[in-house]
PyMOL commands that place a pseudoatom at each C-alpha (Angstrom):
pseudoatom trace, name=CA, resn=UNK, resi=1, chain=A, elem=C, hetatm=0, pos=[-0.072, 0.049, 0.041]
pseudoatom trace, name=CA, resn=UNK, resi=2, chain=A, elem=C, hetatm=0, pos=[1.371, 3.340, -1.081]
pseudoatom trace, name=CA, resn=UNK, resi=3, chain=A, elem=C, hetatm=0, pos=[1.966, 6.314, 1.105]
pseudoatom trace, name=CA, resn=UNK, resi=4, chain=A, elem=C, hetatm=0, pos=[-0.923, 8.962, 1.175]
pseudoatom trace, name=CA, resn=UNK, resi=5, chain=A, elem=C, hetatm=0, pos=[0.027, 12.566, 0.196]
pseudoatom trace, name=CA, resn=UNK, resi=6, chain=A, elem=C, hetatm=0, pos=[0.106, 15.098, 3.046]
pseudoatom trace, name=CA, resn=UNK, resi=7, chain=A, elem=C, hetatm=0, pos=[-2.139, 18.130, 2.633]
pseudoatom trace, name=CA, resn=UNK, resi=8, chain=A, elem=C, hetatm=0, pos=[0.734, 20.462, 1.581]
pseudoatom trace, name=CA, resn=UNK, resi=9, chain=A, elem=C, hetatm=0, pos=[1.664, 18.163, -1.306]
pseudoatom trace, name=CA, resn=UNK, resi=10, chain=A, elem=C, hetatm=0, pos=[-1.888, 17.745, -2.200]
pseudoatom trace, name=CA, resn=UNK, resi=11, chain=A, elem=C, hetatm=0, pos=[-2.399, 21.525, -2.164]
pseudoatom trace, name=CA, resn=UNK, resi=12, chain=A, elem=C, hetatm=0, pos=[0.549, 22.178, -4.410]
pseudoatom trace, name=CA, resn=UNK, resi=13, chain=A, elem=C, hetatm=0, pos=[-0.605, 19.579, -6.886]
pseudoatom trace, name=CA, resn=UNK, resi=14, chain=A, elem=C, hetatm=0, pos=[-4.031, 21.302, -6.917]
pseudoatom trace, name=CA, resn=UNK, resi=15, chain=A, elem=C, hetatm=0, pos=[-2.700, 24.812, -7.299]
pseudoatom trace, name=CA, resn=UNK, resi=16, chain=A, elem=C, hetatm=0, pos=[-0.258, 23.412, -10.285]
pseudoatom trace, name=CA, resn=UNK, resi=17, chain=A, elem=C, hetatm=0, pos=[-3.106, 21.774, -12.039]
pseudoatom trace, name=CA, resn=UNK, resi=18, chain=A, elem=C, hetatm=0, pos=[-5.254, 24.893, -11.575]
pseudoatom trace, name=CA, resn=UNK, resi=19, chain=A, elem=C, hetatm=0, pos=[-2.424, 27.169, -13.075]
pseudoatom trace, name=CA, resn=UNK, resi=20, chain=A, elem=C, hetatm=0, pos=[-2.063, 24.772, -16.201]
pseudoatom trace, name=CA, resn=UNK, resi=21, chain=A, elem=C, hetatm=0, pos=[-5.592, 24.737, -16.944]
pseudoatom trace, name=CA, resn=UNK, resi=22, chain=A, elem=C, hetatm=0, pos=[-6.154, 28.320, -16.596]
pseudoatom trace, name=CA, resn=UNK, resi=23, chain=A, elem=C, hetatm=0, pos=[-7.737, 28.715, -13.203]
pseudoatom trace, name=CA, resn=UNK, resi=24, chain=A, elem=C, hetatm=0, pos=[-10.814, 27.631, -11.523]
pseudoatom trace, name=CA, resn=UNK, resi=25, chain=A, elem=C, hetatm=0, pos=[-13.088, 28.984, -14.047]
pseudoatom trace, name=CA, resn=UNK, resi=26, chain=A, elem=C, hetatm=0, pos=[-14.883, 25.907, -15.374]
pseudoatom trace, name=CA, resn=UNK, resi=27, chain=A, elem=C, hetatm=0, pos=[-16.465, 25.435, -18.762]
pseudoatom trace, name=CA, resn=UNK, resi=28, chain=A, elem=C, hetatm=0, pos=[-19.905, 26.173, -17.335]
pseudoatom trace, name=CA, resn=UNK, resi=29, chain=A, elem=C, hetatm=0, pos=[-18.914, 29.468, -16.195]
pseudoatom trace, name=CA, resn=UNK, resi=30, chain=A, elem=C, hetatm=0, pos=[-17.670, 30.479, -19.619]
pseudoatom trace, name=CA, resn=UNK, resi=31, chain=A, elem=C, hetatm=0, pos=[-20.546, 29.428, -21.531]
pseudoatom trace, name=CA, resn=UNK, resi=32, chain=A, elem=C, hetatm=0, pos=[-23.053, 32.013, -22.474]
pseudoatom trace, name=CA, resn=UNK, resi=33, chain=A, elem=C, hetatm=0, pos=[-26.300, 31.996, -20.637]
pseudoatom trace, name=CA, resn=UNK, resi=34, chain=A, elem=C, hetatm=0, pos=[-29.727, 33.171, -21.149]
pseudoatom trace, name=CA, resn=UNK, resi=35, chain=A, elem=C, hetatm=0, pos=[-32.771, 33.534, -18.722]
pseudoatom trace, name=CA, resn=UNK, resi=36, chain=A, elem=C, hetatm=0, pos=[-34.963, 30.455, -19.126]
pseudoatom trace, name=CA, resn=UNK, resi=37, chain=A, elem=C, hetatm=0, pos=[-38.304, 31.761, -20.894]
pseudoatom trace, name=CA, resn=UNK, resi=38, chain=A, elem=C, hetatm=0, pos=[-41.152, 31.493, -18.586]
pseudoatom trace, name=CA, resn=UNK, resi=39, chain=A, elem=C, hetatm=0, pos=[-38.959, 31.285, -15.416]
pseudoatom trace, name=CA, resn=UNK, resi=40, chain=A, elem=C, hetatm=0, pos=[-36.600, 34.241, -15.918]
pseudoatom trace, name=CA, resn=UNK, resi=41, chain=A, elem=C, hetatm=0, pos=[-36.223, 35.220, -12.428]
pseudoatom trace, name=CA, resn=UNK, resi=42, chain=A, elem=C, hetatm=0, pos=[-35.311, 31.545, -11.252]
pseudoatom trace, name=CA, resn=UNK, resi=43, chain=A, elem=C, hetatm=0, pos=[-33.128, 29.756, -13.924]
pseudoatom trace, name=CA, resn=UNK, resi=44, chain=A, elem=C, hetatm=0, pos=[-30.678, 30.397, -16.731]
pseudoatom trace, name=CA, resn=UNK, resi=45, chain=A, elem=C, hetatm=0, pos=[-29.849, 28.036, -19.529]
pseudoatom trace, name=CA, resn=UNK, resi=46, chain=A, elem=C, hetatm=0, pos=[-26.912, 27.671, -21.855]
pseudoatom trace, name=CA, resn=UNK, resi=47, chain=A, elem=C, hetatm=0, pos=[-26.547, 26.546, -25.404]
pseudoatom trace, name=CA, resn=UNK, resi=48, chain=A, elem=C, hetatm=0, pos=[-25.869, 23.039, -24.375]
pseudoatom trace, name=CA, resn=UNK, resi=49, chain=A, elem=C, hetatm=0, pos=[-29.049, 22.954, -22.228]
pseudoatom trace, name=CA, resn=UNK, resi=50, chain=A, elem=C, hetatm=0, pos=[-27.494, 22.994, -18.908]
pseudoatom trace, name=CA, resn=UNK, resi=51, chain=A, elem=C, hetatm=0, pos=[-29.516, 24.884, -16.430]
pseudoatom trace, name=CA, resn=UNK, resi=52, chain=A, elem=C, hetatm=0, pos=[-28.406, 27.254, -13.673]
pseudoatom trace, name=CA, resn=UNK, resi=53, chain=A, elem=C, hetatm=0, pos=[-30.077, 28.339, -10.480]
pseudoatom trace, name=CA, resn=UNK, resi=54, chain=A, elem=C, hetatm=0, pos=[-30.065, 32.021, -9.969]
pseudoatom trace, name=CA, resn=UNK, resi=55, chain=A, elem=C, hetatm=0, pos=[-30.475, 31.556, -6.268]
pseudoatom trace, name=CA, resn=UNK, resi=56, chain=A, elem=C, hetatm=0, pos=[-27.811, 28.923, -5.751]
pseudoatom trace, name=CA, resn=UNK, resi=57, chain=A, elem=C, hetatm=0, pos=[-25.634, 29.957, -8.747]
pseudoatom trace, name=CA, resn=UNK, resi=58, chain=A, elem=C, hetatm=0, pos=[-25.011, 26.331, -9.455]
pseudoatom trace, name=CA, resn=UNK, resi=59, chain=A, elem=C, hetatm=0, pos=[-25.774, 23.928, -12.269]
pseudoatom trace, name=CA, resn=UNK, resi=60, chain=A, elem=C, hetatm=0, pos=[-28.678, 21.893, -11.510]
pseudoatom trace, name=CA, resn=UNK, resi=61, chain=A, elem=C, hetatm=0, pos=[-28.266, 18.060, -11.430]
pseudoatom trace, name=CA, resn=UNK, resi=62, chain=A, elem=C, hetatm=0, pos=[-30.682, 15.838, -13.366]
pseudoatom trace, name=CA, resn=UNK, resi=63, chain=A, elem=C, hetatm=0, pos=[-30.906, 13.797, -16.394]
pseudoatom trace, name=CA, resn=UNK, resi=64, chain=A, elem=C, hetatm=0, pos=[-28.175, 12.913, -18.897]
pseudoatom trace, name=CA, resn=UNK, resi=65, chain=A, elem=C, hetatm=0, pos=[-26.396, 15.420, -20.879]
pseudoatom trace, name=CA, resn=UNK, resi=66, chain=A, elem=C, hetatm=0, pos=[-28.102, 13.959, -24.027]
pseudoatom trace, name=CA, resn=UNK, resi=67, chain=A, elem=C, hetatm=0, pos=[-31.505, 13.975, -22.467]
pseudoatom trace, name=CA, resn=UNK, resi=68, chain=A, elem=C, hetatm=0, pos=[-34.284, 15.442, -24.596]
pseudoatom trace, name=CA, resn=UNK, resi=69, chain=A, elem=C, hetatm=0, pos=[-35.842, 17.231, -21.618]
pseudoatom trace, name=CA, resn=UNK, resi=70, chain=A, elem=C, hetatm=0, pos=[-34.890, 19.189, -18.542]
pseudoatom trace, name=CA, resn=UNK, resi=71, chain=A, elem=C, hetatm=0, pos=[-36.539, 19.128, -15.366]
pseudoatom trace, name=CA, resn=UNK, resi=72, chain=A, elem=C, hetatm=0, pos=[-36.766, 22.259, -12.950]
pseudoatom trace, name=CA, resn=UNK, resi=73, chain=A, elem=C, hetatm=0, pos=[-38.678, 22.731, -9.490]
pseudoatom trace, name=CA, resn=UNK, resi=74, chain=A, elem=C, hetatm=0, pos=[-41.054, 25.698, -9.292]
pseudoatom trace, name=CA, resn=UNK, resi=75, chain=A, elem=C, hetatm=0, pos=[-42.654, 26.375, -6.065]
pseudoatom trace, name=CA, resn=UNK, resi=76, chain=A, elem=C, hetatm=0, pos=[-42.059, 22.751, -5.187]
pseudoatom trace, name=CA, resn=UNK, resi=77, chain=A, elem=C, hetatm=0, pos=[-43.673, 21.308, -8.302]
pseudoatom trace, name=CA, resn=UNK, resi=78, chain=A, elem=C, hetatm=0, pos=[-41.489, 19.629, -10.891]
pseudoatom trace, name=CA, resn=UNK, resi=79, chain=A, elem=C, hetatm=0, pos=[-41.792, 21.143, -14.449]
pseudoatom trace, name=CA, resn=UNK, resi=80, chain=A, elem=C, hetatm=0, pos=[-40.560, 19.115, -17.586]
pseudoatom trace, name=CA, resn=UNK, resi=81, chain=A, elem=C, hetatm=0, pos=[-39.538, 21.089, -20.708]
pseudoatom trace, name=CA, resn=UNK, resi=82, chain=A, elem=C, hetatm=0, pos=[-38.191, 19.990, -23.976]
pseudoatom trace, name=CA, resn=UNK, resi=83, chain=A, elem=C, hetatm=0, pos=[-34.564, 20.963, -23.870]
pseudoatom trace, name=CA, resn=UNK, resi=84, chain=A, elem=C, hetatm=0, pos=[-34.279, 22.167, -27.611]
pseudoatom trace, name=CA, resn=UNK, resi=85, chain=A, elem=C, hetatm=0, pos=[-37.349, 24.265, -27.437]
pseudoatom trace, name=CA, resn=UNK, resi=86, chain=A, elem=C, hetatm=0, pos=[-36.277, 25.855, -24.128]
pseudoatom trace, name=CA, resn=UNK, resi=87, chain=A, elem=C, hetatm=0, pos=[-32.767, 26.666, -25.496]
pseudoatom trace, name=CA, resn=UNK, resi=88, chain=A, elem=C, hetatm=0, pos=[-34.243, 28.069, -28.728]
pseudoatom trace, name=CA, resn=UNK, resi=89, chain=A, elem=C, hetatm=0, pos=[-36.916, 30.231, -27.028]
pseudoatom trace, name=CA, resn=UNK, resi=90, chain=A, elem=C, hetatm=0, pos=[-34.568, 31.600, -24.517]
pseudoatom trace, name=CA, resn=UNK, resi=91, chain=A, elem=C, hetatm=0, pos=[-31.852, 32.805, -26.676]
pseudoatom trace, name=CA, resn=UNK, resi=92, chain=A, elem=C, hetatm=0, pos=[-34.476, 33.991, -29.202]
pseudoatom trace, name=CA, resn=UNK, resi=93, chain=A, elem=C, hetatm=0, pos=[-35.787, 36.174, -26.477]
pseudoatom trace, name=CA, resn=UNK, resi=94, chain=A, elem=C, hetatm=0, pos=[-32.365, 37.180, -25.268]
pseudoatom trace, name=CA, resn=UNK, resi=95, chain=A, elem=C, hetatm=0, pos=[-31.393, 38.420, -28.868]
pseudoatom trace, name=CA, resn=UNK, resi=96, chain=A, elem=C, hetatm=0, pos=[-34.562, 40.231, -29.225]
pseudoatom trace, name=CA, resn=UNK, resi=97, chain=A, elem=C, hetatm=0, pos=[-34.074, 42.157, -26.049]
pseudoatom trace, name=CA, resn=UNK, resi=98, chain=A, elem=C, hetatm=0, pos=[-30.558, 43.225, -27.333]
for i in range(1, 98): cmd.bond("trace and resi %d" % i, "trace and resi %d" % (i + 1))
show_as sticks, trace
zoom trace
């Protein structure tokens, strides 16, 4: 059984990988987002169909990446939307408001 890394070694390795990869900014934070049509004050959506909560500022877990639907929670109720339509409508509304 090998030795475990001490916390300093682990922290230095993490810093080195972050520096090489360009920092802590993930792909999700660089991807353009638009307010989700009908739920603008609660959620944002990206071109790839990832949904972000505006209150927690986190990606919503759920479904597979290639799933044709997205599921969001609105006042405790689960709402299912077709992903392609939600992305198209949201970015069309964003372009119209510019």
